[in-house]
Legacy VTK file of the C-alpha trace (Angstrom):
# vtk DataFile Version 3.0
C-alpha trace
ASCII
DATASET POLYDATA
POINTS 158 float
-13.126 -24.680 -26.058
-9.833 -23.090 -26.934
-12.077 -19.301 -26.434
-12.853 -20.818 -22.964
-9.632 -21.703 -22.000
-8.667 -18.215 -22.659
-11.111 -16.167 -21.221
-9.902 -18.181 -17.919
-6.489 -17.803 -18.070
-4.877 -15.732 -15.591
-4.256 -13.201 -17.545
-7.695 -11.990 -18.433
-8.713 -12.940 -14.276
-9.378 -9.713 -12.661
-7.153 -9.332 -9.782
-9.526 -8.650 -6.371
-8.513 -7.975 -2.717
-10.933 -7.402 -0.005
-10.555 -6.250 3.845
-10.461 -10.228 4.620
-7.111 -10.405 2.611
-5.124 -8.638 5.503
-7.158 -9.829 8.155
-3.367 -11.705 9.282
-2.092 -8.409 9.608
-4.842 -6.664 11.800
-3.759 -5.268 15.647
-0.389 -3.427 16.278
2.797 -2.673 14.880
5.843 -1.208 15.785
8.881 -0.047 13.266
10.077 2.862 11.210
8.885 5.148 8.580
11.573 6.127 5.931
11.024 8.496 3.618
12.511 10.611 0.884
12.772 14.566 1.936
12.793 16.209 -1.795
14.474 19.057 -0.718
17.785 17.419 0.561
16.968 14.296 -1.415
18.340 11.999 1.484
16.072 9.692 3.110
14.938 10.258 7.159
13.836 7.270 9.088
11.612 7.952 12.100
10.037 5.157 14.771
6.491 4.127 14.114
3.054 2.431 15.119
0.999 1.503 13.322
-2.824 -0.229 14.211
-4.553 -1.766 11.287
-8.219 -2.598 11.868
-11.451 -3.048 9.640
-14.392 -0.588 9.654
-17.258 -2.846 11.087
-19.606 -0.574 9.597
-17.991 -0.181 6.511
-16.790 -3.994 5.193
-14.580 -2.148 2.308
-12.690 -0.244 4.675
-9.384 -0.887 6.382
-8.476 2.189 9.247
-4.555 2.750 9.807
-3.541 4.776 12.603
-0.353 6.128 13.000
1.619 6.792 15.844
5.048 8.578 15.861
6.598 8.766 18.981
9.178 11.128 18.382
6.713 13.673 16.336
2.857 13.315 17.928
1.880 16.034 16.351
1.875 14.166 13.179
-0.390 11.145 14.807
-3.297 10.353 12.700
-5.400 7.999 10.613
-5.926 6.613 7.089
-8.781 5.384 6.023
-8.309 2.498 3.059
-11.025 2.540 1.112
-11.363 -1.260 -1.009
-14.090 -0.886 -4.360
-16.821 -3.089 -4.353
-15.455 -5.176 -6.812
-12.171 -5.214 -5.038
-10.434 -4.036 -8.048
-9.096 -0.693 -6.573
-7.808 0.344 -3.301
-8.523 3.893 -2.680
-8.539 5.481 -6.028
-5.583 2.613 -7.454
-5.661 -0.309 -9.449
-4.544 -3.170 -8.124
-2.147 -4.810 -10.701
-0.804 -7.630 -8.515
-1.598 -9.749 -5.787
0.175 -12.719 -4.000
0.186 -14.912 -1.358
3.432 -16.824 -0.424
4.143 -18.359 2.554
1.699 -16.769 4.706
2.199 -13.362 3.212
0.088 -11.235 1.138
1.368 -8.917 -1.402
-0.708 -6.145 -3.285
0.825 -3.910 -5.858
-1.197 -0.866 -6.744
-0.833 1.445 -9.306
-2.448 5.426 -10.824
-1.255 8.534 -12.818
-1.022 11.611 -10.535
1.689 14.029 -9.777
4.376 14.473 -7.091
7.325 16.001 -5.502
8.078 19.715 -4.932
7.277 20.483 -8.342
4.077 18.350 -8.421
5.447 16.459 -11.312
3.440 14.298 -13.773
4.442 10.354 -12.360
2.895 7.143 -12.060
2.373 6.401 -8.322
2.330 2.758 -7.155
2.062 1.083 -3.440
3.138 -1.980 -2.457
1.506 -3.845 0.906
2.727 -6.932 2.558
0.984 -7.692 5.148
1.212 -10.941 7.184
1.357 -12.246 10.627
4.761 -11.240 12.019
5.477 -8.327 9.380
3.441 -5.455 7.604
4.512 -3.022 5.072
3.844 0.076 3.367
5.972 1.227 0.167
4.916 4.367 -2.043
6.939 4.330 -5.138
7.159 6.884 -7.588
8.334 7.386 -11.337
8.336 10.179 -12.650
6.907 11.140 -16.274
9.944 10.671 -19.076
12.092 8.644 -16.597
12.722 5.260 -16.416
13.781 4.978 -12.169
11.385 4.163 -9.440
12.129 6.298 -6.520
11.600 4.905 -3.219
8.943 8.055 -1.730
8.164 6.267 1.664
8.280 3.100 3.342
6.467 1.688 6.603
8.392 -1.567 7.771
7.032 -2.841 11.567
6.775 -6.146 13.060
4.804 -7.504 16.238
LINES 1 159
158 0 1 2 3 4 5 6 7 8 9 10 11 12 13 14 15 16 17 18 19 20 21 22 23 24 25 26 27 28 29 30 31 32 33 34 35 36 37 38 39 40 41 42 43 44 45 46 47 48 49 50 51 52 53 54 55 56 57 58 59 60 61 62 63 64 65 66 67 68 69 70 71 72 73 74 75 76 77 78 79 80 81 82 83 84 85 86 87 88 89 90 91 92 93 94 95 96 97 98 99 100 101 102 103 104 105 106 107 108 109 110 111 112 113 114 115 116 117 118 119 120 121 122 123 124 125 126 127 128 129 130 131 132 133 134 135 136 137 138 139 140 141 142 143 144 145 146 147 148 149 150 151 152 153 154 155 156 157
């Protein structure tokens, strides 16, 4: 019996997400993008609009349509692909999933490279989705360092 209890404990349950988890955040948003300019070492903030929508032809995908009023040439789309088992978003492992007061918080991580020198790093995305607010943070922790660096953050509201 102890073995079964151990297997069913939250530590052993896989964290999974689905497109349905993000449904409260579907629609249009306005706010800002702030990103770290690695050349100057300073953050830069600009206005943005985001539209979050499901891909009806593929129930494992979400489309983020980005608009930048001050830089329309940068407008574009990004597709988030959730693995069939729900354990990954794009190629990043889901390491945290919490729901509190109508707000979903999902954190993903992967090993990769970042920065102007393409340094090895642990890359983390933090998604927070609700009916009134939506954000996506990208944080980077370079190999051999302890400190996380905020690389970019979209913060939008309705």
